[in-house]
N, C-alpha and C positions, 0 to 999 in steps of 0.2 A: 526368459530370464529372470531368475531368483530375486526372493527380495533384498538379498545382500546386493546385487549386482545392480537394483534398480537405485536412480541416482533420486534424493530424499531433498524433499524440499516441505517448507515449514513457511505456513502464511495465516493474519490477522483476517479476520471478520469474512469468514469464508461461507458466511449462511447465507448470502443473498447480493443481488448486485455483481459489480463486475469482480466481488472477492471469489464468490460464488462461479462465476464464466470463466474467470482467470485456474481457480481449483479444477473445473471440470476440465479445461482446455491440456492443462501439464496431466492430468490424469491419463487422459488417449493417448500422451505425450511418451507414458512411461513412466512416470514419477510415483513415486509412494509419497501420500503428501501428510502431514501433519498440518493440523488447525488448532489455533487461540478464537474464542468465540465466547461472546457475554452467550448468546442465545446460541447452543449448539442445535441443530437438526436432527441429530440422532442416527446422521447414516455412517455406516462403517465405512465407508472407504477415505471420508475425511479424516479420521481418527482425532477427532475435537478432543480438546482438551476446554474444559468452560474456565474464563478467563477474564474476567472487568483489568482491561488494560490502565486504566485509573489508578492502579494500584500496583507499585515497584513488585509489593512480595509474590503478589499471583503470579505477576509475569517472569520472575528469577523461579519460582520454582514450576511454573508448568512446564518452561524452555529448559530445564534440569530431566523434569519424567519425560520431555521428549526425546533428550538426548541421550537419556539411560535406553530407550529403546531402540534405537539406529545407531549403528554402529560408522556415520555420516551426514552430515549436513552440506549439501552443493548449492542452496539458493533459500534464502529467507525473504518475504515480500512484507513489508509492512503496509497491510493495505487499510485496515479501519481508521473510521472518522467517526468522530462526534462533529455533525455540523448543524451548528448554532447560527440560528438567521434573525438577529434582534438589531433595534436601533440601537446607539452606546446610550444613549438618555434610558433605555429600557432595559439593560442587561443586567442579571443580577450576579452577584457575586460566585454565587454557588456554580453557574451554568458557567461560566466564564472562568471559574477553577477547573471544571473538569473536562473545558476544552482544551485547555491549558495540558493538561495531564493527560489527557486521549490520545491529542493531534501532534501535542510535541515533545514531551518526558516520557511517554510511552516508547520511544524512538531512541531515544538514550537508551534506557533500560533494558528494551528489546536488544539493541546492537551488542550491550556488552555481554548479555545471556551469550549471544552467539557467536561473537567474535572468536573464541578459543576455536569451536569446531571449523568454521568456515577460513583462520588461518591454515589449519590442517590440513582442509580440501581444495585449497587456491579458489576460495567459495564466491560466491555473488551473494550482496543486499541490495536489492530493488523499494524505494519510498516511492508512494506515491504521493504524488505533490498535485496543483492544480494552478490552471492560471489565475485562479483566484488568488494566489502569493505577488502577480504583479499586474493585476489588473483588477479596480477596485468596484464595489458599489455597493449602494446604498443597503443597510443592514447586513453588510458581511464583517464589521469592522474582524468580528473574534475568529473566524474562519480565515479569511486574508492574514490577520497578523500570525497566525500558527503556520501555514504556508510557509509565506516568507521567509519566515522564522526556521522550517525546516531543508529551504534548498542552503540557507548558510550551514545546516547544519550536514547533511549530505556533502557538500562541498566540502567544510573541513574532515568527515569521514576518510573522502578522497584520497586528502592530500596525508592523511598521518597514517593510515592502514596501506594503501596501495603497496609499498615493499616488502609486505607481508604476505602479501598475495589476494588477499581482498580488493573483491571489485565493489564500487559503489554507484549506485545509478539512481537517480531522480525520474522517473515519469511522471512531465509536467501534461494532462487534459487539458481540453476544455469541455467545453459541456455532453454530459452520456447521459441518457435515459437510465437512471440506474432505479427508479420506481418502476414496482409492479403494475405494468398498462399502460406506460409514457411510451408512449408511437411516434414520439415529433421526430418529422424527418429529417429535423434541422439537429438531432441529436445525436453520436457514437451511440451504439448498442455496445453492451457490454460484451457482448458475444467478440465482435472486432476489436476491442481495446484489447480482449482478454490473447486473440491471435497475436496481436502488436505487440503485446508484453512477451507470451510464450516467444516471440519470435529471436526478441533481444537474451531473451534465457538460455532458451534452444538452441538456436542456432547462429548466432554469432560465433565467432574465434574466438576463445581465450584469450589470447593476446592482442585482441582487440579490445577495448575501453570506452564502452555508451555511459560517461561522466552525466549528460542530462539529454533528454531527448524533450520535445513540446509535440504533442499530435493534438490535430484538429478537428471538428467535423467537416466535411465536404461541401455543404451547401449555409448560405445564410441565410434568414428569414429578413422580413423587409425590415428598418427602424421605423420609430424610434423605439427604445425597451428602456427600462428600468430595473433595479433590484440585481439578483442571480442571472438575469435575463442576460445580460450585458455580456456574461462571458458567450454567449452563443456569436456576439459580433468579432470574435477575434479571428 
């Protein structure tokens, strides 16, 4: 299959964690990948563009470069996130503003940049949400607030773009072992999450819309817990 025949996916945050595993899974399924990473890995198969998602101009410019390099865009996955975990009393404005920019506003700028291409190809845009958007925990105000707002954004996008041929999907996972060396058996592995997301992208019929789906670890630790570990108990 030539490069022009391969489906094309644009992902953010493929340098580690879930984004990295999803990129690998789609690559193995035959997708041609493009990545927006603040810290590139330098690996050719990711076709990376260095991009700070807090900067709208960088998002628009890097997406334009990607679209200039390919004649199609089948899938866009907004995965990158800024995970600020601080008590409300200690949150600095600069950190709050960056979290809003990366976790929420970047989704608007990315969506606007890719919409024409997705409309042309009846494409899919996937957003990585979180159980934190509905299940709150100490120190999680910034993260939870941005994920809750993202859910409203995705549902509105779905209402507006459905008849334009664009499918939008919000993935809301529970606890993922995203950090290197995390082997907690009560968290989902990034590989398992990637396979689940890739199945929605690649295996579901295109006339079937998954607007929102939540995924959870298969086993639970013993309570009590506090803070972000509350996400292990849903």
